[in-house]
C-alpha positions as CSV (number, residue, x, y, z in Angstrom):
1,M,-9.2,-7.5,-2.5
2,L,-10.7,-4.1,-2.0
3,L,-7.5,-2.6,-0.7
4,E,-5.6,-4.0,-3.7
5,L,-8.2,-2.6,-6.1
6,A,-7.9,0.8,-4.4
7,W,-4.1,0.7,-4.6
8,Q,-4.2,-0.2,-8.3
9,T,-6.7,2.6,-9.0
10,G,-4.5,5.0,-7.0
11,Q,-1.4,4.1,-9.0
12,A,-3.2,4.6,-12.3
13,L,-4.5,8.0,-11.1
14,K,-1.2,9.0,-9.7
15,D,0.7,8.0,-12.8
16,N,-1.5,10.3,-14.9
17,T,-1.7,13.1,-12.4
18,L,-5.5,12.7,-12.0
19,K,-7.7,13.0,-9.0
20,L,-10.8,11.0,-8.1
21,V,-14.1,12.0,-6.5
22,S,-16.7,9.6,-5.3
23,A,-20.5,10.0,-5.0
24,E,-22.0,7.3,-2.8
25,S,-25.4,6.4,-1.7
26,C,-25.9,2.7,-0.7
27,T,-22.2,2.2,0.0
28,G,-22.3,5.0,2.6
29,G,-18.8,6.2,2.2
30,W,-17.1,2.8,1.9
31,I,-15.4,3.8,-1.4
32,G,-13.8,6.8,0.3
33,Q,-12.9,4.7,3.4
34,I,-11.1,2.0,1.4
35,I,-9.3,4.7,-0.7
36,T,-8.2,6.7,2.3
37,A,-6.9,3.5,4.0
38,I,-4.0,3.9,1.6
39,S,-1.2,6.1,2.7
40,G,-0.6,9.0,0.3
41,S,-4.1,8.8,-1.2
42,S,-4.5,12.5,-0.8
43,D,-2.3,12.7,-3.9
44,W,-5.1,11.2,-6.1
45,Y,-8.3,11.4,-4.1
46,D,-10.0,14.8,-3.9
47,R,-13.2,14.1,-1.9
48,G,-16.3,12.0,-1.4
49,F,-19.9,12.8,-1.3
50,I,-22.3,10.6,0.8
51,T,-25.7,11.4,-0.6
52,Y,-28.1,8.9,0.9
53,S,-31.3,10.9,0.5
54,N,-32.8,12.2,-2.7
55,L,-32.6,15.8,-1.3
56,S,-28.9,15.4,-0.6
57,K,-28.4,14.2,-4.2
58,Q,-30.1,17.3,-5.4
59,Q,-28.4,19.7,-3.1
60,M,-24.9,18.4,-3.2
61,L,-24.6,16.8,-6.6
62,R,-27.2,18.8,-8.6
63,V,-29.2,15.7,-9.5
64,Q,-32.4,16.9,-11.1
65,L,-35.8,16.4,-9.4
66,L,-37.2,15.3,-12.8
67,T,-34.5,12.5,-13.0
68,L,-35.4,11.3,-9.6
69,T,-39.1,11.4,-10.2
70,Q,-39.0,9.8,-13.7
71,F,-36.3,7.2,-13.2
72,G,-35.9,6.9,-9.4
73,A,-32.8,7.2,-7.2
74,V,-31.7,3.8,-8.2
75,S,-31.2,4.3,-11.9
76,E,-28.3,4.7,-14.3
77,Q,-29.7,8.2,-15.1
78,T,-29.3,9.2,-11.5
79,A,-25.9,7.6,-11.2
80,R,-24.7,9.5,-14.2
81,E,-26.0,12.8,-12.8
82,M,-24.4,12.0,-9.5
83,A,-21.0,11.4,-11.1
84,Q,-21.2,14.5,-13.3
85,G,-22.3,16.6,-10.2
86,A,-19.4,15.3,-8.2
87,L,-17.0,16.4,-10.9
88,T,-18.6,19.8,-11.0
89,M,-18.4,20.2,-7.3
90,S,-14.8,19.1,-7.0
91,Q,-11.3,19.5,-8.4
92,A,-11.2,16.0,-9.7
93,Q,-11.0,14.8,-13.3
94,I,-12.6,11.4,-12.7
95,A,-15.8,10.5,-10.8
96,V,-17.4,7.3,-9.7
97,S,-20.9,7.1,-8.3
98,V,-23.0,4.3,-6.9
99,T,-26.7,4.1,-5.9
100,G,-28.7,1.0,-5.1
101,I,-30.8,-1.1,-2.8
102,A,-28.6,-3.0,-0.4
103,G,-31.6,-4.5,1.6
104,P,-32.8,-6.3,3.3
105,S,-35.8,-4.0,2.7
106,G,-36.5,-1.4,0.1
107,G,-36.7,-3.5,-3.0
108,S,-39.6,-3.9,-5.4
109,A,-40.6,-6.2,-8.2
110,E,-39.1,-3.7,-10.7
111,K,-36.0,-3.0,-8.6
112,P,-35.3,-5.9,-6.2
113,V,-32.8,-5.8,-3.4
114,G,-29.3,-6.1,-4.9
115,T,-30.1,-3.7,-7.8
116,V,-27.1,-1.3,-7.9
117,C,-26.4,1.4,-10.5
118,F,-22.9,2.8,-11.2
119,A,-21.5,5.6,-13.3
120,W,-18.0,6.7,-14.2
121,V,-17.0,10.0,-15.8
122,L,-13.6,10.9,-17.0
123,K,-12.9,14.5,-17.9
124,T,-9.5,15.6,-19.1
125,A,-8.1,18.2,-21.4
126,L,-8.2,15.7,-24.3
127,I,-11.2,13.4,-23.7
128,K,-14.5,13.1,-21.8
129,S,-16.0,9.7,-21.5
130,A,-18.8,8.3,-19.4
131,N,-19.9,4.8,-18.6
132,S,-22.8,3.4,-16.5
133,R,-24.2,0.0,-15.7
134,T,-26.7,-1.7,-13.5
135,C,-25.8,-4.9,-11.6
136,H,-28.1,-7.3,-9.8
137,L,-26.0,-8.5,-6.8
138,S,-26.8,-11.1,-4.3
139,G,-26.2,-11.7,-0.6
140,D,-26.9,-9.8,2.5
141,R,-26.6,-6.1,3.0
142,E,-22.9,-6.2,3.7
143,A,-22.1,-8.5,0.8
144,I,-24.1,-6.3,-1.6
145,R,-22.3,-3.2,-0.4
146,R,-18.8,-4.9,-0.5
147,Q,-19.5,-6.1,-4.1
148,S,-20.6,-2.6,-5.0
149,V,-17.3,-1.1,-3.8
150,A,-15.4,-3.6,-5.8
151,I,-17.4,-2.9,-8.9
152,A,-17.0,0.8,-8.5
153,L,-13.2,0.5,-8.1
154,Q,-12.9,-2.0,-11.0
155,G,-14.9,0.3,-13.2
156,T,-12.7,3.3,-12.3
157,L,-9.6,1.3,-13.0
158,G,-11.0,0.0,-16.3
159,L,-12.0,3.4,-17.4
160,L,-8.4,4.6,-16.8
161,E,-6.8,1.6,-18.4
162,N,-9.0,1.9,-21.5
163,T,-7.9,5.5,-22.0
164,L,-4.3,5.3,-21.0
165,P,-1.8,6.7,-21.8
166,L,-3.1,10.2,-21.3
167,N,-0.9,12.9,-22.8
168,F,-1.1,16.4,-21.5
169,A,1.7,18.0,-23.5
């Protein structure tokens, strides 16, 4: 399923001459891994950032300390800043980010294990659109991470499909 989603996402990106960048926290590079499992993905995947710590989010993706302090690392606000920062620090036109609590520890009453935040930003010559969402996933650590990768890819594909065709004439 994940490989098929990555392939579909790659086709949509390739068809529109766009490149993707990923910014990952709780998935630890799994998005980049599944994408690069596809031969030829260098045509549409620019790079990936694994920013597990708050400091790495600040240094590599320009996530603001105020955002992390006020909303926490697991928030849509942080996910949006991660995606925007990934775009800024790359040559890509579309970014996906994911930050969450995969467990089994680390959860709280306010943000239990399985809370995962996503953001997608598309920036082209004609449009700029952004989406974010929070999901409450279940299962063990691997299941939560696997579901997160699927949601990240589905959201990327959905953002592309909702804005296609892109005309750059």
